[in-house]
C-alpha positions as CSV (number, residue, x, y, z in Angstrom):
1,X,-7.3,-9.8,15.6
2,X,-3.8,-9.7,14.3
3,X,-1.8,-6.9,15.8
4,X,0.2,-4.3,13.8
5,X,3.4,-5.7,15.2
6,X,2.7,-9.1,13.6
7,X,2.1,-7.4,10.3
8,X,5.4,-5.7,10.8
9,X,7.3,-8.9,11.5
10,X,6.0,-10.4,8.4
11,X,7.1,-7.5,6.3
12,X,10.5,-7.4,8.0
13,X,11.1,-11.0,7.1
14,X,10.3,-10.3,3.5
15,X,12.6,-7.4,3.3
16,X,15.8,-9.2,4.4
17,X,18.0,-9.6,1.3
18,X,20.7,-12.3,1.1
19,X,24.2,-11.2,2.4
20,X,22.8,-7.8,3.4
21,X,22.5,-6.4,6.9
22,X,20.6,-3.1,6.8
23,X,20.6,-0.6,9.6
24,X,17.2,-0.1,11.3
25,X,15.0,2.3,9.3
26,X,14.2,5.5,11.0
27,X,10.7,7.0,10.8
28,X,10.4,10.3,8.9
29,X,8.0,13.1,9.4
30,X,5.5,14.4,10.2
31,X,5.6,16.6,7.1
32,X,2.8,18.6,5.7
33,X,1.4,16.9,2.6
34,X,2.6,19.8,0.4
35,X,6.2,19.5,1.8
36,X,6.1,15.7,1.5
37,X,5.2,15.9,-2.2
38,X,8.2,18.1,-2.7
39,X,10.4,15.3,-1.3
40,X,9.3,12.9,-4.1
41,X,11.9,12.5,-6.9
42,X,10.6,13.6,-10.3
43,X,11.2,11.2,-13.2
44,X,9.6,10.0,-16.4
45,X,7.9,6.6,-16.1
46,X,8.3,3.5,-18.3
47,X,6.3,0.3,-18.2
48,X,8.6,-1.5,-20.5
49,X,9.1,-5.1,-19.3
50,X,6.3,-5.0,-16.7
51,X,4.6,-8.2,-15.7
52,X,2.4,-8.6,-12.7
53,X,4.2,-11.9,-11.9
54,X,7.4,-9.8,-11.3
55,X,5.8,-9.1,-7.9
56,X,5.2,-12.3,-6.0
57,X,2.4,-11.6,-3.7
58,X,0.0,-13.1,-1.1
59,X,2.8,-15.1,0.5
60,X,2.9,-16.4,4.0
61,X,6.0,-14.7,5.2
62,X,5.8,-15.7,8.8
63,X,4.7,-19.3,8.1
64,X,1.6,-19.0,10.3
65,X,-0.7,-20.3,7.6
66,X,-2.1,-16.8,6.9
67,X,-1.1,-15.3,3.6
68,X,-0.9,-11.6,3.1
69,X,-4.5,-11.2,1.9
70,X,-5.7,-13.0,5.0
71,X,-3.5,-11.0,7.3
72,X,-4.9,-7.8,6.0
73,X,-8.5,-9.0,6.2
74,X,-7.9,-10.0,9.9
75,X,-6.2,-6.8,10.8
76,X,-8.8,-4.5,9.2
77,X,-12.0,-6.2,10.3
78,X,-13.9,-4.0,12.7
79,X,-15.2,-7.1,14.6
80,X,-13.5,-10.4,15.4
81,X,-13.4,-12.1,12.1
82,X,-14.6,-15.7,11.4
83,X,-11.6,-17.9,10.4
84,X,-12.0,-21.4,9.2
85,X,-9.4,-24.1,8.6
86,X,-5.8,-23.2,8.8
87,X,-6.5,-19.5,7.9
88,X,-9.5,-18.8,5.7
89,X,-11.3,-15.6,6.6
90,X,-15.0,-16.2,5.9
91,X,-16.7,-13.3,7.8
92,X,-16.1,-10.0,9.6
93,X,-16.9,-6.4,9.0
94,X,-14.8,-4.1,6.7
95,X,-15.2,-0.5,5.8
96,X,-14.0,0.4,2.3
97,X,-12.8,4.0,2.6
98,X,-12.6,4.5,-1.1
99,X,-16.4,4.5,-1.5
100,X,-17.9,4.3,2.0
101,X,-19.3,0.8,1.8
102,X,-19.3,-1.6,4.7
103,X,-19.1,-5.3,3.9
104,X,-19.4,-8.5,5.9
105,X,-18.3,-11.0,3.3
106,X,-14.7,-11.0,2.3
107,X,-15.5,-12.2,-1.2
108,X,-16.5,-8.6,-2.1
109,X,-13.2,-7.2,-1.1
110,X,-9.9,-6.8,-2.9
111,X,-6.6,-6.1,-1.1
112,X,-5.4,-2.9,-2.9
113,X,-1.8,-2.0,-3.2
114,X,-1.9,1.7,-2.3
115,X,0.6,2.4,-5.1
116,X,-0.3,-0.3,-7.7
117,X,2.3,-2.8,-8.7
118,X,2.5,-1.5,-12.3
119,X,2.8,2.1,-11.0
120,X,5.6,1.0,-8.7
121,X,7.3,-0.7,-11.6
122,X,7.1,2.5,-13.6
123,X,8.4,4.5,-10.7
124,X,11.6,2.6,-9.9
125,X,10.7,-1.0,-8.9
126,X,11.8,-2.2,-12.4
127,X,15.4,-1.8,-11.0
128,X,14.7,-3.8,-7.8
129,X,15.6,-7.3,-7.1
130,X,12.9,-9.9,-7.1
131,X,13.2,-10.2,-3.3
132,X,12.5,-6.4,-2.9
133,X,9.6,-6.5,-5.2
134,X,8.1,-9.4,-3.2
135,X,8.6,-7.4,0.0
136,X,6.8,-4.4,-1.6
137,X,3.9,-6.5,-2.8
138,X,3.4,-8.0,0.7
139,X,4.2,-4.9,2.8
140,X,2.5,-5.5,6.2
141,X,4.7,-3.1,8.1
142,X,2.9,0.1,7.0
143,X,-0.8,0.2,7.7
144,X,-1.8,1.9,4.5
145,X,0.5,0.0,2.0
146,X,-2.3,-2.6,1.6
147,X,-5.9,-1.8,2.2
148,X,-9.1,-3.8,2.0
149,X,-11.6,-2.1,-0.3
150,X,-14.5,-3.0,-2.4
151,X,-13.5,-5.0,-5.5
152,X,-15.5,-2.5,-7.6
153,X,-13.5,0.5,-6.4
154,X,-10.2,-1.3,-6.6
155,X,-10.8,-2.4,-10.2
156,X,-11.9,1.1,-11.1
157,X,-8.6,2.4,-9.8
158,X,-6.6,-0.4,-11.6
159,X,-3.1,0.8,-12.1
160,X,-3.8,4.6,-12.2
161,X,-2.1,7.3,-10.2
162,X,-3.9,10.3,-8.7
163,X,-3.7,12.3,-11.9
164,X,-6.3,10.0,-13.4
165,X,-8.1,8.4,-10.5
166,X,-9.2,9.4,-7.0
167,X,-11.6,7.7,-4.6
168,X,-15.2,8.3,-5.5
169,X,-15.8,9.3,-1.9
170,X,-14.7,12.9,-1.8
171,X,-14.0,12.8,1.9
172,X,-11.4,10.1,1.4
173,X,-9.3,12.0,-1.1
174,X,-7.0,13.8,1.3
175,X,-6.2,10.6,3.2
176,X,-5.7,8.8,0.0
177,X,-3.2,11.4,-1.3
178,X,-1.4,11.3,2.1
179,X,-1.2,7.5,2.0
180,X,0.0,7.5,-1.6
181,X,2.8,10.0,-0.9
182,X,3.8,8.1,2.3
183,X,4.0,4.9,0.4
184,X,6.1,6.4,-2.4
185,X,8.5,8.0,0.1
186,X,8.7,4.7,2.1
187,X,9.9,2.8,-1.0
188,X,11.9,5.6,-2.7
189,X,9.6,5.7,-5.7
190,X,9.4,8.7,-8.1
191,X,6.5,10.6,-9.6
192,X,6.0,11.9,-13.1
193,X,5.0,15.4,-14.0
194,X,1.2,14.8,-14.2
195,X,1.2,12.9,-10.9
196,X,3.2,15.6,-9.1
197,X,0.8,18.3,-10.4
198,X,-2.2,16.3,-9.2
199,X,-0.6,15.7,-5.8
200,X,0.3,19.4,-5.4
201,X,-3.3,20.4,-6.3
202,X,-4.6,18.0,-3.7
203,X,-2.2,19.3,-1.1
204,X,-3.6,22.8,-1.5
205,X,-6.9,21.6,-0.1
206,X,-5.6,19.1,2.4
207,X,-3.7,21.4,4.8
208,X,-4.5,19.4,7.9
209,X,-2.9,16.2,6.5
210,X,0.5,15.1,7.9
211,X,2.7,12.5,6.2
212,X,4.8,10.1,8.3
213,X,6.6,7.0,7.0
214,X,9.3,4.6,7.8
215,X,11.7,3.9,5.0
216,X,11.6,0.3,3.8
217,X,14.6,-1.8,4.7
């Protein structure tokens, strides 16, 4: 099974921008969910100019023949996955925490961007370079940036934020809100009024959740 450090190396490679040498990012937190929500910048959202192709994804950043989708499937399988050819995952066991289903065939899984690409665009990524958008779309350095979930739940979520969509499994909602906030803080993304209100409401019932994140390079 691919180790978290390998996922981190792949993301780090993606995040390197030409002619830039960033200082090592420092982990932040833990913060209560309520306090973390207050750290999010508030701004109106705009989808003007958005195209999914603006975020190049499922790349093979570390050139090991496993693209980002395969890396996530390998990392999140609860058993040793079956891998054919150069790197095609054909079997394993995955738990979809959005809806509580366990799957053994990867064809039934989508790799979900915790904060959807369109939502990221609306929230600040429209101003990023193509390289940074690629790094975001293939972020293997934070465990919850990309998650394997049932295709049905992912497509139900689509590009919605927590003001209009939450996991159908009620027990997953506090974790989902925490991961959403951590991802937005990690990438310096904003929230709009409706989203902030929904997150604040969730935080009231999720007092045990702690938000930790490492700012993206």
